[in-house]
C-alpha positions in Angstrom: 28.8 8.2 -70.9 25.2 7.3 -72.2 23.1 9.4 -74.6 21.2 11.5 -71.9 24.3 12.2 -70.2 26.1 13.4 -73.2 23.1 15.4 -74.1 23.3 17.3 -70.3 27.0 17.8 -70.7 26.4 19.4 -74.1 23.3 21.8 -72.5 25.2 22.7 -69.2 28.5 23.7 -71.5 26.4 25.5 -73.8 24.3 27.2 -71.0 27.3 28.1 -69.2 28.8 29.8 -72.1 25.7 31.4 -72.9 25.5 32.8 -69.3 28.8 34.4 -69.4 28.3 35.9 -72.8 25.7 36.5 -75.7 26.0 33.8 -78.1 27.9 35.6 -80.6 30.4 37.0 -78.2 31.4 33.8 -76.4 34.8 32.9 -78.5 35.1 29.8 -77.0 31.4 28.4 -77.8 32.0 30.3 -81.5 35.4 28.6 -82.0 34.0 24.7 -81.1 30.8 25.8 -83.6 32.9 26.9 -86.4 35.2 23.8 -86.2 31.9 21.5 -86.2 30.5 23.4 -89.1 33.5 22.8 -90.9 34.1 19.2 -90.1 30.5 18.1 -90.5 27.7 20.8 -90.8 25.0 18.1 -89.8 26.6 17.8 -86.3 26.6 22.0 -86.4 23.0 22.0 -87.3 21.9 19.9 -84.4 24.1 21.0 -81.7 22.9 24.7 -82.8 19.5 23.9 -83.3 19.0 22.0 -79.9 21.4 23.5 -77.6 21.6 27.3 -78.7 18.4 27.8 -80.7 16.3 25.8 -78.7 13.9 24.9 -81.7 10.8 22.7 -80.8 11.3 19.0 -80.5 10.1 18.2 -84.0 12.4 20.7 -86.0 14.4 17.7 -87.3 11.6 16.4 -89.1 12.2 18.2 -92.3 15.5 17.3 -92.4 15.9 13.6 -91.1 14.2 10.3 -90.3 13.8 9.6 -86.7 16.4 7.2 -86.6 18.9 9.2 -88.6 18.2 12.1 -86.4 18.9 10.2 -83.2 22.1 8.5 -84.7 23.4 11.9 -86.0 22.6 13.6 -82.8 24.5 10.9 -80.8 27.4 11.2 -83.0 27.4 15.0 -82.9 27.3 15.3 -79.1 30.3 12.8 -79.0 32.3 15.1 -81.2 31.5 18.2 -79.7 32.4 16.8 -76.1 35.5 15.9 -77.7 36.1 19.4 -79.0 35.3 21.3 -75.3 37.3 18.8 -73.5 40.6 19.6 -75.9 43.2 21.6 -74.4 42.6 24.8 -77.1 40.7 27.0 -74.6 41.9 25.4 -71.3 
């Protein structure tokens, strides 16, 4: 799966969960976000800022150089997809 496909997978999953519940009321989404937050706060920040809070595209500039941001975003999407594919909620 390439970067764009991973981004679309995360976006569709998050929007599906938000469509079913309010963000704070989705037990499945909150479960995965809490794991991500405990494992790597940077991954959590990126997923939350990009896909849940939908901050402006340049939000990351206060935290990361562009190359660091995209490298970390790629890793965060891979990890998040592994979590949502895990059998915990399935």
